[in-house]
N, C-alpha and C positions, 0 to 999 in steps of 0.2 A: 667566220665561225657560224655554223648552222645552228639555229635555235628552233627546236620543234614547238609547235603550238601546244598550249596546255591541253591535257586530256580531260575529258568530261568525267564527272564522278561515275557515270555508268561504265565508261571504258576502263577506268581505273579499277572498278569492282570486278569486271570480267577478267582483267589482267591478273589481279591478285588471286582470284579464285582458281584460275588456270595454274598459276605458280604453286598455290597450296596443293592442288591435286597432284601436280608433277613431283614436287618435293616430297609429298607423302608417299608416293610410289617409290621414289629413290630410297627413302628411309626404310620402307618395308621390305624392298626386294634387292636393294643394292645396285640397281641399274635404272637407266631412263626408260620410261614407258614407250611402247611402240605407237600408241595412239592416246589422244585425250578427247573425250566427248564433253561438249557444253550444250546447254539448252538451245533450241532452235532460235528463240528470241534473242539470246545473247550473241549468237553467231551473226544474226542480223544487225545487232548493235555494232559489232566489230566491223562488218562490211560497210555499214553506213559511216562510221567514224574514220576509218583508215583507208577505205577503198577496197574494191574487189581484188585488184592485183596484189596488194600487200597481204590481204587475207588468204589468197590462194598460195602465196609463197610460204606463209606461216603454216598453213594447213599441210602443204607438202613436206615441210621441214620437220614438223612435230606430229604429224598424223592427226591434226585437229579436225574434228568432224562433229556434226550435229547429233545430239542424243537427248536423253530425258533429264540429264543432270550433269554435274561435274564429276567425271569418272576418268581415271587414268588406268591404262591396262596394257597387258602384254602376256607372253606365254606363262609367266610366273603367277599371274592373277590380276586382281583389280584393287584399286583404292578409290572409294567414292567419298565425297565430302558429306559429312553429317549436317543436320540442320544447325547445330551449334556453330559450325564454320561459316555458314551463310549469315548468321546473326553477328558473329564475331568480326567478320571482315569489315563491317562498318566502323568498328573501333580501330582496326588496323589502319584504316584510311583517314582516321581523325574526324569521322562524321558522327560518331557516337562515343560514349565512354568505352575505354578499353576494358574488355572483360577481365575480372580479377585473376582468372586462371592463366592469363597470358603473361609470360615473363619477358621483361625487356632487358637486354644486355647492351650497354653503351660500348661501342667499339670506335676505333679511330675513323672508320668508314661510315659511322652513323649507327643508329639503333638497329639491333638484331632482335627479332621477335621469336619467342619459343612458344608455340601453341600446344595445347593439350592433345594427347592421343585420342580423346573422345571426339575430336573433330574429324576423325577418319574412320571409315568402315573398310577394313581390309579383308579380302577374300582370296585365299590362295587357290591356285589351279586345282581343280577337283572339288571345289566348293567348301573347303574348310576355312575357318576363321584364322585369326593371327597366330 
């Protein structure tokens, strides 16, 4: 059985923020994003922790690219993570108190977190909001 080495808190934070942006896009538009931008520094963290080859594979598979923040996009529009998401992710990772607006549902597969809509900034194609 293969056991992956534990991920650093920085890598876990990047992974959860990418997942939040992607899931926010799916919730808003009903389809997966064509691309996901992450800050240049966090893309560097990803490369450093998992290697260039794996980072390239992920980048090709999900359109991961460097940008100014965490933003998922496609023809329908974009979903960016608000500052509250960046603060709240530490609670999701167990590195800070869980924000009170995050609801936790216990499932047979483990806890499922429901984050508030205010964590996402949705812009539909053409520039209109949600």
